[in-house]
N, C-alpha and C positions, 0 to 999 in steps of 0.2 A: 335147694332141692326142687326139682321139677317133676312134672308128671312124665311118664315114659314116652319117648319120641316127641315130646314138644319142646319147641325153641323157647327162649325167654321173650324174643321179640314177638313171637305169635300170641304168646300169654299176654304181654302188655298191650298188644293191639286189638285183642278180642274185645268186641263190643258188649257193653252192659248197659243197663237202663239208668244206672246212677253212676256218679263219680266215684272212683276208687281211691283207696288210701295207701300210701307208702310211709312206714316208719324209718326214719334215718337214724342210725346209730353211729355216733363218733368214737372210734376206738381210743382216742386220746381221753375221753371223758369218764370211763369206767373200766374195770378188769373185764377179761373175757367172760367169766362165769356171769357176772352181773348183766352184761350185754346179752348174753344167751336168754337169761331169765327175762330181761325186758323184751326181747324179740318174741318169746313164747306168749307173754301177756298181750302184746300188741296183736298177735295173730288170733288170740282167743277173742279180742275185742273186734275182729273184722278187718284189721290190716291185711292186705294183700301182697305186699311185697316188703323186704327188707333191703335198704340201702346201708352199706358200710363205707364210712369215709367222713370227709368234711374238713378236718384241720389240714393245713398245708404242709405240716412238718412232721407227721406221724411216720415213723419208720415202718416198712413193710413187714417186719417180724411180728409188730403189734397188730397191724391189719390182718395179717395171716392168722394169728392166734384167735382173734375175734371171729373171723369167719369160720374157722374149724370149730370153734365152740357152738356157735349158732347152728352150724349144719348138723353137728352130732346131737344137739338138742331136738332138732327136727326129726332126725332119724329115729330117735328114741320115741318120739309122738307117734311117728308113722307105724313103727312096729306094734306099739301098744294098741293103736287103734286097729291094726290088722287082726288083733286076738279078740276084739270085741265087736260082735255083729251089729251092735247098735251105734257104733262110732262111725264117724265120717273119715276114713283114712286119706282121701284126696284133699281134704281141707288143711292138711299140714305139708303138702307138697307146694311150697311157696319159694319163689327164687330169692336167693341172696345175691345181691348186685352190689359191685363196687362203684362208689361215687367218690373217685380219687381226687386229692389235691394236687397230684402230679404223678410222674412216672415211678416215684419211689414208693408209692402206696398200693402195691399190687398183691394178689395172692392167688394161687392156682385152686384154693377151695371155693372160690366164688363161681356161681353159674354163669355170671355175665358181668360186663362193665359198661357203664355209661361213657362210650368213646366220644369225648366232647370236643368241640371247638368253641372256645369262649369268642363268640362272633363279635362282640363290641369291645374286644381288647385292643389296645394299641401296641401290645407286645407281641413279637413273632412267637415268644415262647409259648404263649397260650393259644395261639392260632394254630401251630403246627409243631412247635419245638419238642414239648412234653410228649405229644403223640408219637413223634419220630422215636424218642428214647423208649417209650413202653410198648410199641408194636411188636418188636421181635420177642418180648417175654411173653406177651399175651398169645402170640402165635404158637410159641413153645408149650405154654400151659394149656392150650386149647380152650381159653375162656372166650365165651361168645361176645363180640363187640356190638354194642347197640349204637348206631350212628345218631349222635346227638348234637343239635345245636343249642347253645348255652348262651342265655342273654341275662346280663345283671341289670336289674332296674332299681331305681331309687327306693330306699336309701343306700342299699348296696352293701353297707358293712364292710366287714373285713375282707370279704372275697372281692368286692369292688376295688379295694385298695391294693391288695396283693395281685389281682388280675389286671391291674392297670386299665380298668374298664371305663369308657364313656358311658356313663349311666343313663339308662333309659328313663326319661321323665314322665309323669303322668299324661302329660299332653302330646306325647309322642306316638300316638296311635297309628298314624300312617308309616311311620318309621319302622314300628314293630311288625306291621303287615308286610312290609318290603323285606325286612329280616326273615319272616316266615316263609315267603315265596322264595328267598335266596336259598334258605335251608332245604326246602323241597326240591329245587333245582339242583343242589348239591347231591341230592339222594339221601339226605338225612331222613330217618324215620321218626324222630323225637325232637320236639322242641321244649327246652326248659326254661320258664320265666322265673327268675330267682331274685328275691328282695333282699337276700343276705342273712346269713345265720344270726338268730337273735334280733332281727330287724324290729324297730318299733312301729312299722307300717308294712302291710302286705302289698303285694303287687296290685297296682290299680286296676280295678275291673274293666275299665275301657281298654287297657292294654291287652288283657286276656280275651276280650270279645274281638279285638281286631285280629289276634294271633289265631283264633279259632276259625276264622273265616277260611283258612287254609286247611281244608278237610282232610288231607292226606297226610297230615302230621298228627301224632299223638302227643297231646299238649300236657306237659306237667308243670305245676305251679308250687312253688315253695317260698319259704322266708316269711317270718311275721305272723304265721298262722298259729294261734293258740287256743282259740275259742270256737264253739259250734257255729256262732254267727260269722265269724271270718271265714270258716271253711264253707259255709253256705254261700257266701259272697262270691267266693272263687269258683265254686261249683256251677252256680247259676250263670256266672260270666261265660262258661264254656270249657273249664278245665276237665280233662279227662281223668287225670289223677291229681291228688293234693299230697303234698310232702310236708310232713311235721318232724322236727329234730329237737328244738329247744324244749318243746313240751314234754318230751320223754326226759330229757337231761335235768329239768327242773322238778320232776315229780319227787315228792317226799319219800315215797315207798312204792312198792308194786301196787298196792291197793289204790293209792292216789293216782298212779298212772292208769290203772284200769278205769277208774272213774273219768278221768280227763279225755282219754283216747275213745271210750265208748261214746262221750257226748259228741265229740268231733265226728266220729264214723257215723253215728246214727242221723247227725244232721245231713250228711252226704246222700242218705238213703231216703230222706223225707221230701 
């Protein structure tokens, strides 16, 4: 759900003094109601965008049900806030964005999609194949496409394996800068550096610093970030947005999730 007349891209691109936070919710890891409850807690903690996706084999009906549940929960919060003069209605107008594992995981209920090229893949499928399959449906749905360059960095995890990626190593700072320049010249607006879901290491800060030199790209960094210290490292290296997903999945309950997310998001603001 977005503010009236605002595109998701303009929302993502708007400059703020601190690094912002995205909560990634994998539809395969919980039912839609639980996903919606987790999204609401995340926004209450200060998360400013919800990504839906991650797993490579989740069917579109599950992705769609999750998007619908989150959007309905947001609509209820917006309505409730509109009836309370002391509440901030705008704080609930947060975009729900698809982060798909492929063209099978789409939903017309999303505000936008990270329309990605896995730039360091050796497979045509992830360079342009899945995009060709998905584009007609996205056009029909009217879902906003966010042109995104996607780079999988070591350790890479499952996404590196499935995406047949030549992993970016910590010493590859010059290569990352070249990728960033290439993404910009292609007309991409976003560059996403990914260490892999559940990674035991986050993206090396030297790679983030190198990518951040290309100032006309919005830099997203995810994978392996579970603590306030790790989030702070990525933010100080130059990330515009931090993405966490495993942190949400591994929370024991909503209160545990609230505590963990609050610590991470507070670290981004300090």
